[in-house]
C-alpha positions in Angstrom: 1.8 -10.0 -21.3 1.8 -11.8 -18.0 2.1 -9.8 -14.8 5.3 -10.5 -12.9 5.4 -11.2 -9.2 8.6 -11.2 -7.2 8.8 -13.5 -4.4 11.3 -12.6 -1.8 12.1 -15.3 1.0 15.2 -16.9 2.2 13.4 -20.1 2.7 13.5 -21.8 -0.6 10.7 -24.0 0.4 8.3 -21.2 1.0 9.3 -19.5 -2.1 8.6 -22.4 -4.2 5.5 -23.0 -2.5 4.3 -19.4 -3.1 5.6 -19.8 -7.0 3.4 -23.0 -7.4 0.3 -21.3 -6.4 0.9 -17.8 -8.0 1.9 -19.4 -11.3 -1.3 -21.3 -11.2 -3.2 -18.1 -11.2 -1.5 -17.2 -14.7 1.3 -15.0 -13.2 5.1 -15.0 -13.9 7.0 -15.5 -10.7 10.5 -14.2 -10.0 12.2 -15.5 -6.9 15.0 -14.1 -4.9 16.5 -15.3 -1.5 18.2 -12.0 -0.5 17.5 -8.3 -0.5 20.2 -7.7 -2.8 19.0 -10.0 -5.4 15.6 -8.8 -5.0 16.4 -5.2 -5.8 18.6 -6.4 -8.7 15.5 -8.2 -10.2 13.4 -4.9 -9.5 15.7 -2.6 -11.4 16.0 -5.3 -14.4 12.6 -6.5 -14.8 8.9 -4.9 -14.9 7.6 -6.2 -11.6 3.8 -5.8 -11.0 3.8 -6.9 -7.2 6.2 -8.0 -4.7 6.0 -10.3 -1.8 8.6 -9.5 0.8 9.7 -11.6 3.9 10.8 -9.7 6.7 13.5 -12.0 7.9 16.2 -11.9 5.2 20.0 -12.6 5.5 21.4 -9.4 4.4 18.8 -6.5 5.3 15.2 -7.1 6.5 12.3 -6.8 4.5 11.3 -3.5 6.0 14.5 -1.8 4.9 14.0 -3.3 1.3 10.5 -2.0 1.4 11.4 1.4 2.0 14.4 1.3 -0.6 11.8 0.0 -3.2 9.3 2.8 -2.6 11.9 5.4 -3.2 11.5 4.7 -6.9 8.6 2.3 -7.5 5.0 2.3 -6.7 3.9 -1.2 -7.5 2.1 -3.0 -4.6 3.9 -4.7 -1.9 2.7 -7.4 0.3 4.8 -8.1 3.4 5.2 -11.7 4.7 6.0 -11.8 8.5 6.4 -14.5 11.1 5.9 -11.7 13.5 2.4 -11.0 14.8 3.0 -8.0 16.9 1.0 -4.9 15.7 4.3 -2.9 15.7 5.8 -5.1 12.9 2.7 -4.6 10.8 2.6 -0.9 11.3 6.3 -0.6 10.5 5.8 -2.2 7.2 2.7 -0.1 6.3 4.0 3.0 7.2 7.1 2.3 5.0 4.9 1.7 2.1 3.7 -1.7 2.0 0.2 -2.2 0.9 -0.6 -5.2 2.7 0.8 -7.9 5.1 0.4 -11.8 5.9 1.6 -13.5 9.1 3.3 -16.9 8.8 2.3 -19.5 8.7 -0.2 -18.6 5.9 -2.6 -20.3 3.6 -1.0 -20.0 0.1 -4.6 -19.8 -1.4 -5.0 -16.8 0.7 -1.7 -15.1 -0.4 -2.7 -15.6 -4.1 -6.1 -14.2 -3.3 -4.5 -11.0 -1.8 -2.2 -10.7 -4.8 -5.2 -10.8 -7.3 -6.8 -8.1 -5.0 -3.9 -5.7 -4.9 -3.2 -6.2 -8.6 -6.8 -5.4 -9.5 -6.8 -2.2 -7.4 -3.4 -1.3 -8.9 -4.6 -1.8 -12.5 -8.0 0.2 -11.8 -5.7 3.0 -10.5 -3.5 3.3 -13.5 -6.5 2.8 -16.0 -7.8 6.1 -14.5 -11.2 4.8 -13.6 -13.3 7.3 -12.1 -16.3 6.9 -9.9 -19.3 8.6 -11.1 -20.4 10.4 -8.1 -16.9 12.1 -7.7 -16.1 15.6 -8.8 -13.6 16.2 -11.6 -10.9 17.3 -8.8 -10.7 18.3 -5.3 -8.7 21.6 -4.2 -7.9 21.7 -0.5 -6.0 24.7 0.0 -3.2 23.9 -2.3 -3.5 20.0 -2.2 -5.2 18.9 -5.4 -6.4 15.4 -5.8 -7.7 14.6 -9.2 -9.7 11.1 -9.3 -10.0 11.2 -13.2 -6.3 11.3 -13.9 -5.6 9.9 -10.4 -2.9 12.5 -9.6 -2.2 14.5 -6.5 -0.2 17.7 -6.5 0.7 20.0 -3.4 1.4 23.6 -4.4 2.0 22.5 -8.0 4.4 19.7 -7.1 3.2 16.1 -7.9 3.0 13.9 -5.0 3.6 10.1 -5.8 1.2 8.0 -4.0 0.3 4.2 -4.0 -3.3 3.3 -5.0 -4.4 2.8 -1.4 -2.9 6.1 -0.3 -4.7 7.9 -3.1 -8.0 6.2 -2.1 -7.6 7.3 1.5 -7.0 10.8 0.3 -10.0 10.7 -2.1 -12.3 9.4 0.9 -11.5 12.2 2.9 -11.6 14.8 0.1 -15.2 13.7 -0.8 -16.3 14.6 2.8 -14.8 18.3 3.4 -15.0 19.1 7.2 -16.6 15.7 8.0 -14.8 13.4 10.4 -14.4 9.9 8.9 -13.6 7.0 11.2 -11.1 4.5 11.0 -13.6 1.8 10.4 -15.3 3.9 7.6 -12.0 4.6 5.7 -11.0 0.8 6.3 -14.1 -0.5 4.9 -14.3 1.9 1.8 -10.7 1.5 0.9 -9.8 -2.1 1.6 -13.5 -3.4 1.0 -13.1 -5.7 3.8 -14.9 -5.8 7.4 -12.9 -3.6 10.0 -11.8 -5.3 13.3 -10.8 -3.9 16.7 -7.3 -3.0 17.0 -6.4 -2.8 13.5 -4.0 -0.1 12.8 -3.7 -0.3 9.3 -5.3 3.0 8.6 -3.2 4.9 11.2 -0.1 3.5 9.6 -1.2 4.8 6.1 -2.2 8.2 7.4 1.2 8.4 8.9 2.8 7.6 5.4 0.7 10.1 3.7 1.4 12.9 6.1 5.0 12.2 5.5 4.7 12.5 1.8 2.7 15.8 2.2 5.5 17.2 4.5 2.9 17.4 7.5 4.3 18.3 10.9 3.3 15.2 13.1 1.9 17.5 15.8 0.2 20.2 13.6 -0.7 18.8 10.4 -2.3 21.3 7.9 -4.1 19.0 5.7 -5.1 15.3 7.3 -6.3 16.3 10.8 -6.9 13.8 13.7 -10.1 14.0 15.8 -8.8 12.1 18.8 -11.0 9.2 19.5 -13.3 9.6 16.5 -11.4 9.6 13.2 -9.6 12.2 10.5 -10.7 14.8 8.5 -9.8 17.3 5.7 -11.0 20.9 6.0 -13.0 22.2 2.9 
């Protein structure tokens, strides 16, 4: 069964261009031109990944991303004409996995789609890294790489693959400070560049899901100017 990619953009020419390149990779493409249409497709189809434009005629792509994340964990890539870091952080904090700034190269978008789907498939196939323990228990926060599950005081926490990878990366180094650069290069498998706030945005999202108080987090602690750590 082909994986289905949802493309949401109110500019028909862009939606058609993305459909052309993504379908050429063997995927089925569903298109929507408003957030309302997009959410209806999400509810009625089995979507594997969504590409969301930020500027939509009814509600913006950030709000649509937030609504989707309330119920679904498939990868989301934001398409934005804005290059400001705050817009990228907004999308990532609301649960997006990646972002592409317009104007974009459609070949790059197709490559990012493949990367996110590969990560998501590995996550759901319960692949376990050889060097990892069977599970990590950090004061009531239990992370199990074998089953790809996370529980907090016995309650299951729903994480995206990237959020889970970040948590595993920190749990593998109890008490050790891991820099944003290390986290980014290990989780995203790409070179880190100065001023990249992607990790910070995902940490904020993780803390929100773990009900962490922003100023005094119990689990994911910030070591200012250095990075993040989880105590043993």
